[in-house]
Short mmCIF file of the C-alpha atoms (twelve columns), coordinates in Angstrom:
data_MODEL
# 
_entry.id   MODEL 
# 
loop_
_atom_site.group_PDB 
_atom_site.id 
_atom_site.type_symbol 
_atom_site.label_atom_id 
_atom_site.label_alt_id 
_atom_site.label_comp_id 
_atom_site.label_asym_id 
_atom_site.label_seq_id 
_atom_site.Cartn_x 
_atom_site.Cartn_y 
_atom_site.Cartn_z 
_atom_site.pdbx_PDB_model_num 
ATOM 1   C CA . UNK A 1   -0.734  -13.272 11.517  1 
ATOM 2   C CA . UNK A 2   2.155   -11.039 12.633  1 
ATOM 3   C CA . UNK A 3   2.759   -9.930  9.049   1 
ATOM 4   C CA . UNK A 4   -0.898  -9.004  8.605   1 
ATOM 5   C CA . UNK A 5   -0.850  -7.075  11.898  1 
ATOM 6   C CA . UNK A 6   2.301   -5.198  10.830  1 
ATOM 7   C CA . UNK A 7   0.788   -4.327  7.451   1 
ATOM 8   C CA . UNK A 8   -2.456  -3.257  9.102   1 
ATOM 9   C CA . UNK A 9   -0.478  -0.943  11.389  1 
ATOM 10  C CA . UNK A 10  1.101   0.774   8.382   1 
ATOM 11  C CA . UNK A 11  -1.810  1.276   6.096   1 
ATOM 12  C CA . UNK A 12  -5.326  2.330   5.434   1 
ATOM 13  C CA . UNK A 13  -8.107  -0.197  5.767   1 
ATOM 14  C CA . UNK A 14  -9.888  -0.300  2.400   1 
ATOM 15  C CA . UNK A 15  -13.539 -1.354  2.250   1 
ATOM 16  C CA . UNK A 16  -15.256 -1.845  -1.107  1 
ATOM 17  C CA . UNK A 17  -19.033 -1.326  -1.176  1 
ATOM 18  C CA . UNK A 18  -21.252 -1.534  -4.230  1 
ATOM 19  C CA . UNK A 19  -24.915 -0.786  -4.816  1 
ATOM 20  C CA . UNK A 20  -26.785 -3.870  -6.033  1 
ATOM 21  C CA . UNK A 21  -28.657 -2.927  -9.232  1 
ATOM 22  C CA . UNK A 22  -32.467 -2.772  -8.953  1 
ATOM 23  C CA . UNK A 23  -32.520 -3.906  -5.302  1 
ATOM 24  C CA . UNK A 24  -31.937 -0.798  -3.153  1 
ATOM 25  C CA . UNK A 25  -29.220 -2.667  -1.269  1 
ATOM 26  C CA . UNK A 26  -25.514 -2.321  -0.660  1 
ATOM 27  C CA . UNK A 27  -23.584 -5.553  -1.255  1 
ATOM 28  C CA . UNK A 28  -22.023 -5.197  2.223   1 
ATOM 29  C CA . UNK A 29  -24.214 -5.307  5.346   1 
ATOM 30  C CA . UNK A 30  -21.415 -4.595  7.813   1 
ATOM 31  C CA . UNK A 31  -17.666 -4.277  8.153   1 
ATOM 32  C CA . UNK A 32  -15.261 -3.827  11.026  1 
ATOM 33  C CA . UNK A 33  -12.561 -1.185  11.500  1 
ATOM 34  C CA . UNK A 34  -10.174 -0.292  14.293  1 
ATOM 35  C CA . UNK A 35  -10.900 2.837   16.336  1 
ATOM 36  C CA . UNK A 36  -8.799  5.851   15.332  1 
ATOM 37  C CA . UNK A 37  -7.230  4.176   12.275  1 
ATOM 38  C CA . UNK A 38  -7.467  5.401   8.673   1 
ATOM 39  C CA . UNK A 39  -10.283 3.945   6.565   1 
ATOM 40  C CA . UNK A 40  -11.090 4.302   2.888   1 
ATOM 41  C CA . UNK A 41  -14.495 3.269   1.573   1 
ATOM 42  C CA . UNK A 42  -14.655 2.784   -2.180  1 
ATOM 43  C CA . UNK A 43  -18.295 3.127   -3.225  1 
ATOM 44  C CA . UNK A 44  -19.294 1.937   -6.709  1 
ATOM 45  C CA . UNK A 45  -22.694 2.470   -8.266  1 
ATOM 46  C CA . UNK A 46  -23.507 0.089   -11.150 1 
ATOM 47  C CA . UNK A 47  -27.234 0.833   -10.642 1 
ATOM 48  C CA . UNK A 48  -29.328 3.145   -12.848 1 
ATOM 49  C CA . UNK A 49  -30.550 4.983   -9.723  1 
ATOM 50  C CA . UNK A 50  -28.312 7.479   -7.914  1 
ATOM 51  C CA . UNK A 51  -26.894 6.492   -4.515  1 
ATOM 52  C CA . UNK A 52  -24.670 7.990   -1.864  1 
ATOM 53  C CA . UNK A 53  -23.080 6.660   1.314   1 
ATOM 54  C CA . UNK A 54  -23.346 8.572   4.569   1 
ATOM 55  C CA . UNK A 55  -21.507 7.466   7.720   1 
ATOM 56  C CA . UNK A 56  -23.334 8.530   10.862  1 
ATOM 57  C CA . UNK A 57  -23.400 8.040   14.616  1 
ATOM 58  C CA . UNK A 58  -24.705 4.863   16.278  1 
ATOM 59  C CA . UNK A 59  -28.493 4.761   16.497  1 
ATOM 60  C CA . UNK A 60  -29.003 7.500   13.881  1 
ATOM 61  C CA . UNK A 61  -30.310 5.474   10.897  1 
ATOM 62  C CA . UNK A 62  -33.926 6.643   10.959  1 
ATOM 63  C CA . UNK A 63  -33.171 10.287  11.765  1 
ATOM 64  C CA . UNK A 64  -30.387 10.688  9.180   1 
ATOM 65  C CA . UNK A 65  -32.331 8.742   6.529   1 
ATOM 66  C CA . UNK A 66  -35.502 10.766  7.098   1 
ATOM 67  C CA . UNK A 67  -33.706 14.131  7.197   1 
ATOM 68  C CA . UNK A 68  -31.691 13.340  4.054   1 
ATOM 69  C CA . UNK A 69  -34.717 12.126  2.112   1 
ATOM 70  C CA . UNK A 70  -36.715 15.239  3.018   1 
ATOM 71  C CA . UNK A 71  -34.136 17.595  1.486   1 
ATOM 72  C CA . UNK A 72  -34.958 19.255  -1.836  1 
ATOM 73  C CA . UNK A 73  -32.801 18.241  -4.778  1 
ATOM 74  C CA . UNK A 74  -30.082 20.810  -5.403  1 
ATOM 75  C CA . UNK A 75  -28.879 22.094  -8.751  1 
ATOM 76  C CA . UNK A 76  -25.522 23.083  -7.190  1 
ATOM 77  C CA . UNK A 77  -22.987 20.467  -8.321  1 
ATOM 78  C CA . UNK A 78  -20.760 21.266  -5.326  1 
ATOM 79  C CA . UNK A 79  -23.358 20.372  -2.724  1 
ATOM 80  C CA . UNK A 80  -23.586 16.896  -1.180  1 
ATOM 81  C CA . UNK A 81  -27.152 16.132  -2.193  1 
ATOM 82  C CA . UNK A 82  -29.471 14.565  0.402   1 
ATOM 83  C CA . UNK A 83  -26.781 14.738  3.127   1 
ATOM 84  C CA . UNK A 84  -28.428 16.453  6.105   1 
ATOM 85  C CA . UNK A 85  -26.588 19.164  8.007   1 
ATOM 86  C CA . UNK A 86  -26.591 17.483  11.410  1 
ATOM 87  C CA . UNK A 87  -23.844 16.513  13.873  1 
ATOM 88  C CA . UNK A 88  -25.092 12.918  13.467  1 
ATOM 89  C CA . UNK A 89  -23.409 12.795  10.024  1 
ATOM 90  C CA . UNK A 90  -19.681 12.080  10.208  1 
ATOM 91  C CA . UNK A 91  -18.692 11.532  6.539   1 
ATOM 92  C CA . UNK A 92  -20.456 11.374  3.174   1 
ATOM 93  C CA . UNK A 93  -19.876 10.773  -0.507  1 
ATOM 94  C CA . UNK A 94  -21.488 12.836  -3.213  1 
ATOM 95  C CA . UNK A 95  -24.537 11.414  -4.991  1 
ATOM 96  C CA . UNK A 96  -23.137 8.833   -7.429  1 
ATOM 97  C CA . UNK A 97  -24.810 8.407   -10.790 1 
ATOM 98  C CA . UNK A 98  -24.816 5.134   -12.778 1 
ATOM 99  C CA . UNK A 99  -21.255 3.913   -13.299 1 
ATOM 100 C CA . UNK A 100 -19.665 6.326   -10.801 1 
ATOM 101 C CA . UNK A 101 -17.132 5.359   -8.133  1 
ATOM 102 C CA . UNK A 102 -15.929 7.511   -5.253  1 
ATOM 103 C CA . UNK A 103 -13.320 7.067   -2.525  1 
ATOM 104 C CA . UNK A 104 -14.263 8.320   0.926   1 
ATOM 105 C CA . UNK A 105 -11.249 8.562   3.218   1 
ATOM 106 C CA . UNK A 106 -11.413 9.318   6.941   1 
ATOM 107 C CA . UNK A 107 -10.102 8.275   10.335  1 
ATOM 108 C CA . UNK A 108 -12.383 5.798   12.134  1 
ATOM 109 C CA . UNK A 109 -14.060 7.274   15.223  1 
ATOM 110 C CA . UNK A 110 -12.024 6.982   18.435  1 
ATOM 111 C CA . UNK A 111 -15.051 5.632   20.315  1 
ATOM 112 C CA . UNK A 112 -15.971 1.993   19.598  1 
ATOM 113 C CA . UNK A 113 -19.557 1.349   18.533  1 
ATOM 114 C CA . UNK A 114 -21.965 0.357   15.781  1 
ATOM 115 C CA . UNK A 115 -21.832 3.321   13.399  1 
ATOM 116 C CA . UNK A 116 -24.305 3.487   10.517  1 
ATOM 117 C CA . UNK A 117 -23.682 3.735   6.791   1 
ATOM 118 C CA . UNK A 118 -26.719 4.563   4.681   1 
ATOM 119 C CA . UNK A 119 -27.900 5.859   1.313   1 
ATOM 120 C CA . UNK A 120 -29.910 9.006   2.051   1 
ATOM 121 C CA . UNK A 121 -31.447 9.402   -1.422  1 
ATOM 122 C CA . UNK A 122 -35.217 9.740   -0.732  1 
ATOM 123 C CA . UNK A 123 -36.688 6.428   0.426   1 
ATOM 124 C CA . UNK A 124 -33.514 4.378   0.054   1 
ATOM 125 C CA . UNK A 125 -32.538 4.369   3.764   1 
ATOM 126 C CA . UNK A 126 -35.264 1.837   4.612   1 
ATOM 127 C CA . UNK A 127 -33.257 -0.917  2.854   1 
ATOM 128 C CA . UNK A 128 -29.902 0.588   1.916   1 
ATOM 129 C CA . UNK A 129 -27.952 0.683   5.137   1 
ATOM 130 C CA . UNK A 130 -25.357 -1.189  7.138   1 
ATOM 131 C CA . UNK A 131 -23.054 -1.004  10.126  1 
ATOM 132 C CA . UNK A 132 -19.438 0.070   10.416  1 
ATOM 133 C CA . UNK A 133 -18.399 -1.762  13.572  1 
ATOM 134 C CA . UNK A 134 -15.637 0.219   15.283  1 
ATOM 135 C CA . UNK A 135 -13.612 -1.926  17.694  1 
ATOM 136 C CA . UNK A 136 -10.716 -1.006  20.028  1 
ATOM 137 C CA . UNK A 137 -8.414  -3.687  18.576  1 
ATOM 138 C CA . UNK A 138 -8.939  -5.627  15.324  1 
ATOM 139 C CA . UNK A 139 -6.726  -8.553  16.313  1 
ATOM 140 C CA . UNK A 140 -8.608  -9.006  19.600  1 
ATOM 141 C CA . UNK A 141 -11.948 -8.738  17.756  1 
ATOM 142 C CA . UNK A 142 -10.858 -11.310 15.150  1 
ATOM 143 C CA . UNK A 143 -9.833  -13.696 17.938  1 
ATOM 144 C CA . UNK A 144 -13.318 -13.385 19.482  1 
ATOM 145 C CA . UNK A 145 -15.686 -11.719 16.979  1 
ATOM 146 C CA . UNK A 146 -19.025 -10.240 17.976  1 
ATOM 147 C CA . UNK A 147 -21.635 -9.495  15.326  1 
ATOM 148 C CA . UNK A 148 -23.209 -6.056  15.071  1 
ATOM 149 C CA . UNK A 149 -26.989 -5.680  15.285  1 
ATOM 150 C CA . UNK A 150 -29.117 -4.783  12.284  1 
ATOM 151 C CA . UNK A 151 -30.295 -1.247  13.192  1 
ATOM 152 C CA . UNK A 152 -33.807 -2.000  11.863  1 
ATOM 153 C CA . UNK A 153 -34.486 -5.426  13.371  1 
ATOM 154 C CA . UNK A 154 -32.133 -5.105  16.403  1 
ATOM 155 C CA . UNK A 155 -31.039 -8.701  15.740  1 
ATOM 156 C CA . UNK A 156 -27.491 -9.770  14.810  1 
ATOM 157 C CA . UNK A 157 -26.812 -9.715  11.071  1 
ATOM 158 C CA . UNK A 158 -26.985 -13.203 9.539   1 
ATOM 159 C CA . UNK A 159 -24.157 -12.485 7.086   1 
ATOM 160 C CA . UNK A 160 -21.731 -9.752  6.038   1 
ATOM 161 C CA . UNK A 161 -23.107 -9.483  2.520   1 
ATOM 162 C CA . UNK A 162 -26.408 -9.180  0.660   1 
# 
């Protein structure tokens, strides 16, 4: 336990998330990170449909999903397609095509809470979302874990994965 804590203090928490082909789901429903610590999400898209991953503020799923899906498709390769320009959005990948993988590195928010991650490609947000649970202390959380709530149903998630 002490070794894991020491390693955790040194490094970046890496979270792997993959789109599930033909299901409009991420394979991860939620994950937990420590407030203020470095995080790297590795998003893989083995699906034929394009997907992105947008990290946004607690309670913002519907607004960010709706705003992103309402955006026109851009022909500019440098733009982050379907990522709305709103302070609700904290971090975002580009739109990943079939077979693409992208690393999204950032520092977890300093304020604990149930942050959202969502695919904002039109219509996908209704099923393709999850929670990044930001806690003050990972060791304390692991000693007494609390489950985040599904932002759609407002009930605790039944499992971490789809």
